[in-house]
N, C-alpha and C positions, 0 to 999 in steps of 0.2 A: 576480168577474172574474178569469179566468186569463190568465197571460202565457206566450206561446210564443215561443221563440227562432226567429229566421228559419232556414230550412234552411241547413246548412253552417256555422253559427256555431261549434259545438264544434271542427270541423276547423280553422277559421280561428284560434280561440283557441290550439289546440295548436300550429299553425304559428307563430303570433306568439310563443308561449312559447319554442319552440326557437330561433327567430331571435334573441330577446333573450339567451338563454343563449349562443348562438354568438357574438354580438357581444361580450358581456362576457368570455367565455373568450378570444377573440382579443385583446381589449384587455389582459388581465392576464397571459397566459402567455408570450408571446415573450421580452421582457425579456432579450435577449442569448442566449437558448437556441438550440440547434440546431433546425432545422425538424422533425426526427424527434421530438425530445422535446416540442416545442410541440404538434405534431399529436396525440401520444399523450395529453397532458393534455386537449386540446380534446375528443378522443373520449371520454375518461372522463367529462368534465362533461356531454356530450350524452347518453350512455347512462345514467349514474347521477348526475343533477344534484346532489342533496343530498350524496351520498358524495364526488363529485368535487370540489365546492367546499370541503367540510370538509377533505379530504385536502390540497388546495392551500393552504388556510389554515395547516395544520399543517406541511407539508413542502414548500411551494411554492418557497421561496427556497433556491437552491443555494449561497448565500454565508454566511459567518459575519457576525455583527452588525458594523456599521460601526466600533464602538469596538475590536473585536478586530482588524479589518483595519488600523486605524490603528496599533495596537501592532505588528503585523507590519511595517508600513512603517517605523516608528521604529527597530525592531531591525535591519531591513535597512540603514538608513542608518548605524547604528553599526557593523555588520559591514563595510560598504563602506569606512568610515573606517579600520578596522583593517587591511583587506587592500588598500588603495589602492596601496601600493607593490609589491604582488605583481604582476608583469607577466602579461599574457595568455599562455597556453601557445601557442607557435609551432611546435611539432614536436620530435621527438627521433629518435635513430638507428633505433629499432625501431617507433615509432608510425606508423600509416598516415597518408597525406597528408591524409585527410579529417577526422582527429580534431581539429585546432585549431578548425575551424569549429563542431563540436559542443560542444567545451569552452567556446567563447565564447558560444554560445547558452545553455548551462546557467548560465554566470556571469551573463548579462544577466537571466535569468528567476529564478534562485535565489540570486544574490548571492555565490556561493562559487567561487573559482578552482580550476583544475586545478594541482596542485603535485607536485613530485618529492620523492624522499627518503623513501619510505614502505616498509613491509612489511605483508604480509597473510597470514593463515593461514585456510584453510577448515576448518570443523568441521561435517561432514555428519551426525553421529549424536548422538542426544539425550544419552546418558551422557557423552560427551566435552564436549558443550556445557555441561551443568550443572557438570561438574568444572572447566571452564576459567573460568566466570564466578565460581564460588565461590573458586577460587584467586586470581583477579584482585582480588576484594573483600578477601580476606585479606592481599593485598600493599599495600593502600591506606595512604597516610600522611597525606594531606591531605583529599581529597574522593572521594566515591562518588556518581555521578549516574545514576539508574536511571529508565527510562521504558519502559513496556510497555502495549500495548493491553489485554491480559488479565493480571491479577495475582491469584493465588489461593494461599492457604495450605492445603497438603495434605501428605500424608506424603512425596510426591516432592519438593516444593519446600521443605519445612521446613529442610533443610540450608542453603539459600540465605538464608533468614531468620536462621538462626543466624550465618551469616557477616556479615550486616548488623549484628546485635547486637554481635558481636566488634569490628567497625569502630567502632561508636558508643562502645564501652567504651575504645577507643584514642583517643578524642577526634577521630575523623575526622568531617568534615561530610558526613552522609548525607542525600541528598534523593531522594524517590521520586515519580514521576508515574504514575498509572494511569488508563485511560479509564473514565469512570463507567458508561456503558451497556454497553461492551464487557465489563467485569468483573462487573457486578452480577448477571448471570444465573447465576453459578456459586456452589456452596455455600461455596467457600473465600474468597469476596470479603470478607464482613464479618469473619471471623476474621483475614484479612490486615490490615484496617484496625485492628483491635484490637491486633494484634501490632506493627504499626508504632508505634502510640501507646505501647505498653508498653515497647518497647526504645529509644524516644527518636528515632526517625527523623522527619525533616521530610517530610510527605507532603501531596499535593494530588490531588484528582480532576481529570482533564482533561475539558473541555467538559461540566461537570455540568449535568444537566437537573433543576433544583431551583427551579421557578417561585415557590414560596412564599418562597424566600430571594433572589429577584431574579436568579436565574441560569438563563437559558433561551436556547436557539437551536434551530434545526431539530434534532429529536432524532437523526436519522440522519447528521448531520455529526459524524464521529468522528475521534479521533486514533489512527491505526493504526500509529504508529511503534514500533519496538523498538530501544532504545538503552541501552547501559551504558558509562559513562566513568569511568575511575579515574585520579585525580591529573593529568588532562590529558595522560597519556602512553600510555594504553592504552584502546582502545574496542572495542565489539562492536556490530555491526548485522546485521540479517537478518530472518527471518520468525518466529523463536521467540517464543512467549508463555510467561510464567512460570506454568505450570499442568501438571499431570500429562498426558502425551501422550494419555490417553484422554479428556481434557477433562471428567473427573469425572462423566460421564453413565452411568447404569446400562446403558442400551441399548448404548452403545459398549463398555463393559466386557464385557457378555454376548456381543457379537459379536466381541470381540477387536480392535476398531478402535484404531489408534494413528496419531497425526499425525507425519509426517516433515518436518522443517524443515532449513534451512541457515543457519548463523551464520558471520560473518566476524570474525576478530580483527584489529584494525588497530593499527599502531604508526607513529610519525612525525608530521609536521606535520598530516597529515590528521585526527588525533585532535581537534585544535582546531576543525576544521570540524564534527565531530559534536557537540563541546561547545557550539558556537555555536547549533546547532539545539536542543539541550536548554535552553540559556539562554533562547532565544526562547519555548519552550513554558512554561518556569517563569515567565517574566515575564508571559505571557498569562494565567496563572492567579493570580498573586500580586502583580503590579505591582512585583516586585523582580527586578533583573537580577543573577544571580550574577557574581562577578568573572570577567573575560574577559582572557586574556593574548595577547600577540602570537604569530603563527605562528613555530614553531621548527623549522627544517629538519634536525633530527638525530633519529635513533632513540634510544631510552633507553639502549642499550648502547654507543653510539658507533661501531658498525660501519657501513660504507657501505651505503646502501639506495637503490635507484634506481626503485622502482615509482612510476608516475604514478597519481594518484587524485584524484577530485573528488566531493564530496558534493552530491547533487541533492535538495533538499527540495521538496515539492509539497503542494498542498491548497487548500481553499476560501479560505484567507487570501491566496493569491497571485492576481495578475491573470490569469495564463495557466495552462494545464494542463501544468506542467513535465515531469511524468513521461511524458505522452503525446508531447510534443515529443521527448523523449529517445529513446523507443522507435521512433517513426517515422523519426527521423533516422538511427538505427543501421541500420534495415532498408533504407533507401534507399542508405546508404553501403556496405552489405555487398557483397562481390565474389565470395565462394566459398561460405561456409557460415554458417548461423545456427541456433542451438539455443535454444528458448524453453521455459521451465518456468513455468506459471501455473495454479494450482489452480482459479481462477475466471476463465475465459477468455471474456469477452463483449466483443469489440472493437467500438469505434465505427467509423464509416465510413472515416475516414482511416487507421486502423491496419489494418483488414482490407484496404484497398486496397494499403497498403505491403507487407503480407505476400504477398498474391496477386501483386503486380507483381514482387517480388523472386523469387518462385518461378518465374514465367513467363519471367524473363530469365536463368534458369539457376542461381540460387543454391540450394544444397541447404538446405532448411529442414525442421527437425523440431520437433514440439510435444509436450511431455510434460504430460499431464493425468491425472486420476484415473479409475480404472474405476468408482468410486462417488463420490458427492458427499454433503456434509452439508447442502446448501441446495437444496431441491427446484427452485424456479423458476430459480435461477442455473444449476444443473446442466443443466436442460432448455434454457434459453436458450443455453448453451454448445454443446449438441448441434446447435442450428439452424445453426451456422456450419461444421460439419464438411464438409458437401457441397461448398461453395465451396472450402474448403481442399484437400480430397482431389482435386478435379477440377483444381486448379492445380498439383498435384504435391507438396504439403506432406505429409510423413510424420507421422502421429499415433500416439503411443504412450500407451496407457492403463496407468498403474501399478496393478498387481493388488491387490485387497483381500486382507487386512483393513487394509492401510496406506493412509492418505489422504495423498497428496502435497501438502504445504502450502508448499514452497519457492517462491521467486519470483526468477528470474534469466534472463539472456540472455547468450549468448556469440556473438561475431561474428568470423569469420575466425580469425586465429591469435593476436591480441594484445589484443583489446578485449572486455570483459565488464562486466556490471552486475548487482549483487546487492542485495537489500534487502527492503522490506516491501510493495512495490506489485504488486498483481495487474494483469492486463491486462483490466480491465473498467471500466464506466462509474462504478461506485462509487469505485474507486481514483483515477480521473482527475478526478472532480468533487466528491466528497463527503468523502473521507477525507484526513487529513494523512498523508503518506507520506515515506519516505526511501530513496533508492537511492545506492549508491556505484559510480561509474564508474571502471573500472580499465583502464590500458593497460600490460600486462606479459605476456610470453610464458609465464613460469613459472606465474603465477597462472591464466591462461587454460587452460593445460595441466591444472592441478589441477582446475579446474572441469569440463573435458572428462572427467576421470576420474570425477567425481561423476555426470555425465550418462551415462557408460558403465554405472555401477551402476544408474541408473534404467532404462536400456534392457534390461538383463539381468533386471530385475524387472517388465517391462512386456509387454503384448501389442500388436503393431502392428495398427492398425485399417485395413482396406483399403476401397476404394470399393465393391467387391462386397459385403463384409460390411455396410457401411452402407446400401446400397440394399435390403437384405433386412429392414430393421427394419419393424415393423408400422405400420399407418395411425394407430393410437392414439398411438404414440410420436411420429410426425411431427406430429400435431395438437397434442399437449401442447408439443412443442418450439416450434412456431410461435406458440402463445399466449404462452408464456414469453418469447419474443423480443420480442413486441409490448409486454409489460408491462415489460420491462427498459428501455424508452425513457422511462418515466415518471420523470424525474429533476428 
């Protein structure tokens, strides 16, 4: 006796199957996500159910584990206690009227106040960056605190490792943090760990993905910060990684590719804010908080310094997207001119709206990006936004190869700028721990403008006519990459 399914049964089963998948996907994906991200996840699960649910199980949570978030809150409370007597910034003789509100926003979200009495120096070229940080380590008397997303031992960085060894030999307390996944892809990673151990450096991997040792979180939640603090009196922040500018890849070396970064040397009480961020990250990995001292409003040489500065940390350990709030606030406050440098420029809806709105109300906006990119999908997702930007009047400059522009900064009008590790993309807003320094100072902004002038001289301006002539294949890949970028 044979059994025959009623007509239409396979279709009904298929429909039921996809209805169940849809219901389950809708139930698990929103969880505080933006609608665009939730819809992207639902689409992946419907089109590729097994792959989609497996990916969601692996990278579905955009937050650090609860225990790490609790550590962040406990350190935030400690920082608030130490800075409680520092008043909110209420304005200065050269600061724009809108700056106090942004400084207050940053303090409420990141915990650190805007403070006076600082100095800063921009280091726009690799040789001077390496020389400056080696010199700083060689000047250390008490502590050296180092934190980089990528840390590798190669012939270019070997002198820095030698400086760390000299510091250890002087009984300086040297601590190093390096991102596990960010660094492990490079040949110099394991030699770096071996060298740290040999010379006596205290080192820890940041956000390690070592499930067999009980250390696991979403693998693409990374610590992307770049920090160096010496004796609590001198600090460096920016986009630099401790690796040869070719990133040790044969293809890069063959093509002559080199990464260009920007580093800021800081002096004054702002250094203790950088130190507080390092202490937070060290505690997150070790359960130990390095000694933290009160803010000191003098520079190390005793000369008067008047630069206003504020450290803005961000990342999945915070409740809000602090860096996104900073960027959008600056764009809405701008009155005359904004210059943006971001190698990975994939803005979410609010940031794109802020840029386009500012351009349409008459603010001169320029964007510096690379002519070539090192990440295929990010590069093409970035391209998908150029049409909207160009039509709004944004001027786009592509830094010519073989240099890959890797600096991250924004300058607004005449007195305000921000420099650090954060790109303007979904990854930096939601998945990576980042750090920016917000500065209000005419001299500093002028020096940043001179760096931007260098970029412009080495770039080709992209026009709307040029962009409209790109091929259909290019447009298709751009659009697909833009859709995939929403899966966060």
